[in-house]
C-alpha positions as CSV (number, residue, x, y, z in Angstrom):
1,M,150.2,-6.6,153.0
2,R,152.7,-3.9,153.4
3,K,155.2,-3.9,156.3
4,E,154.0,-0.3,157.5
5,T,150.7,-1.0,157.2
6,L,151.3,-4.4,159.8
7,Y,153.2,-2.1,161.8
8,I,150.7,0.4,162.3
9,R,148.4,-2.6,163.1
10,I,150.7,-4.1,166.0
11,L,150.8,-0.4,167.3
12,L,147.0,0.2,167.2
13,T,146.6,-3.3,168.8
14,S,149.2,-2.5,171.3
15,I,147.9,0.9,172.4
16,C,144.2,-0.6,172.5
17,L,145.1,-3.3,174.7
18,W,147.4,-0.7,176.8
19,L,144.4,1.4,177.5
20,A,141.9,-1.6,178.1
21,I,144.5,-2.1,180.9
22,I,144.4,1.5,182.3
23,T,140.7,1.5,182.0
24,L,140.4,-1.9,184.0
25,K,142.9,-0.9,186.1
26,S,141.2,2.5,187.1
27,Y,137.7,0.8,187.7
28,L,139.1,-1.7,190.2
29,K,140.6,1.2,192.0
30,R,137.3,3.0,191.9
31,T,135.5,0.2,193.1
32,N,138.1,-1.6,195.1
33,K,137.5,-5.1,193.8
34,N,140.5,-7.3,193.7
35,P,140.7,-10.3,191.1
36,R,139.7,-13.2,193.5
37,L,143.3,-14.9,192.6
38,V,145.6,-12.1,193.8
39,K,146.4,-11.9,197.4
40,N,146.8,-8.8,199.2
41,N,150.4,-9.1,200.5
42,V,152.5,-10.0,197.5
43,K,155.5,-11.8,198.7
44,D,158.4,-13.1,196.7
45,N,158.2,-16.9,195.7
46,Q,154.5,-16.6,196.9
47,S,152.4,-19.1,194.8
48,Y,149.5,-17.7,193.1
49,A,146.4,-19.6,191.5
50,F,147.2,-19.5,188.0
51,T,144.1,-22.1,187.8
52,E,142.2,-23.0,184.6
53,S,139.2,-20.5,185.4
54,K,136.9,-19.1,183.0
55,V,137.6,-17.8,179.8
56,H,135.8,-15.3,178.5
57,T,136.6,-15.7,174.9
58,G,136.4,-18.5,172.3
59,A,138.7,-20.0,170.0
60,M,140.1,-17.9,167.2
61,T,139.8,-19.3,163.7
62,K,142.2,-16.9,161.2
63,Q,145.7,-18.4,161.8
64,E,147.1,-14.5,160.8
65,I,145.1,-12.8,163.1
66,R,146.0,-15.0,165.5
67,K,149.5,-14.7,165.4
68,R,149.8,-11.0,164.9
69,L,147.6,-11.0,168.6
70,G,150.4,-13.1,170.0
71,N,153.3,-10.8,168.4
72,S,151.8,-8.0,169.9
73,T,151.0,-9.3,173.0
74,W,154.6,-10.1,173.3
75,V,155.8,-6.7,172.3
76,L,153.3,-5.3,175.1
77,L,154.4,-7.8,178.0
78,H,158.3,-7.4,177.0
79,T,158.4,-3.7,177.2
80,M,156.5,-4.0,180.4
81,A,159.5,-6.3,181.6
82,A,161.8,-3.8,180.1
83,T,160.4,-0.9,182.6
84,Y,160.0,-3.2,185.4
85,P,162.0,-1.5,188.3
86,A,165.1,-3.1,189.7
87,F,163.3,-2.9,193.1
88,P,159.5,-3.0,192.4
89,T,157.3,-1.8,195.6
90,Q,154.8,-4.2,196.8
91,E,152.1,-2.6,195.0
92,H,153.8,-2.6,191.9
93,K,154.3,-6.4,192.3
94,K,150.6,-6.9,192.8
95,D,149.7,-4.8,190.0
96,V,151.8,-6.9,187.9
97,L,150.6,-10.1,189.0
98,K,146.6,-8.5,188.6
99,F,147.6,-7.8,184.8
100,L,149.0,-11.0,184.1
101,I,145.8,-12.8,185.8
102,L,143.4,-10.9,183.9
103,L,145.1,-11.4,180.7
104,T,144.6,-14.9,181.1
105,K,140.9,-14.2,181.6
106,V,140.1,-11.6,178.7
107,F,142.6,-12.4,175.9
108,P,141.1,-12.5,172.9
109,C,142.0,-16.1,171.6
110,G,140.4,-18.8,174.1
111,D,142.8,-21.1,173.5
112,C,145.6,-18.8,174.0
113,A,144.2,-17.8,177.5
114,K,144.2,-21.6,178.4
115,H,147.6,-22.2,177.6
116,M,148.7,-19.0,179.5
117,Q,146.7,-20.1,182.5
118,K,148.3,-23.2,182.6
119,M,152.0,-22.1,181.8
120,F,151.7,-19.4,184.7
121,S,149.9,-21.9,187.0
122,D,152.8,-24.3,186.1
123,Y,156.1,-21.6,185.8
124,P,154.5,-18.9,188.3
125,P,156.0,-15.4,187.5
126,R,159.2,-14.3,189.0
127,I,158.5,-10.5,189.6
128,S,160.9,-9.7,192.8
129,S,163.5,-7.8,190.3
130,H,164.0,-6.3,186.8
131,D,165.9,-8.9,186.1
132,D,163.7,-11.9,187.2
133,F,160.7,-10.5,185.5
134,V,162.8,-10.0,182.4
135,Q,164.4,-13.6,182.7
136,W,160.7,-15.0,183.6
137,L,159.5,-13.7,180.5
138,C,161.7,-14.8,178.3
139,E,161.8,-18.2,179.3
140,C,157.7,-18.2,179.3
141,H,157.7,-17.1,175.6
142,N,160.9,-19.6,174.6
143,M,158.3,-22.2,176.0
144,V,155.9,-20.9,173.7
145,N,157.9,-20.6,170.8
146,E,159.0,-24.0,171.3
147,R,155.7,-25.5,171.5
148,L,154.8,-23.6,168.3
149,K,158.2,-25.0,166.6
150,L,159.4,-21.2,166.4
151,P,163.0,-19.9,167.2
152,Q,164.4,-19.2,170.7
153,F,165.3,-16.0,171.8
154,D,168.6,-15.7,173.7
155,C,167.5,-14.5,177.2
156,S,170.8,-12.7,178.1
157,K,170.0,-10.3,175.4
158,A,166.3,-9.7,176.4
159,D,167.1,-6.3,177.7
160,E,168.7,-5.1,174.4
161,I,165.7,-6.6,172.3
162,W,162.9,-4.9,174.3
163,E,164.3,-1.6,175.9
164,C,161.6,0.9,174.3
165,G,163.5,3.8,175.9
166,C,160.0,4.9,177.8
167,E,160.0,7.1,180.7
168,V,159.1,5.1,184.1
């Protein structure tokens, strides 16, 4: 497969995931529903129950598809962290937690979703600031890479690697 085609597929996958998130957020706001695991008052260092709840997807069989999905998801998550504010509002923190919780439930790869739930339960998101979120996500990515026997990222360079130039 040509490099350009692969990049286009990754970009399209990321855009589709982003649109799904926006649609879900709009739906939740419209119906005034909150995922059962997010508490209304988000406080720093408060534990959240990333429990092994129902995963809505099954195992993926094609390793190549699974790899592309994982890579695209990491790009999206790291770009979100790169644009995360230094001093996020309580609402922003709550939205990020909702997103992470929902991602672990609807992720297309059921095995990956279960791994995410366990990792986020054992290693809860740090979202009190931009630096905390970037560092936490990089550490999570390195845990996954270690399990998959892939190279580790230098977390001190995470902002340089994932900065998208997006307006926040």
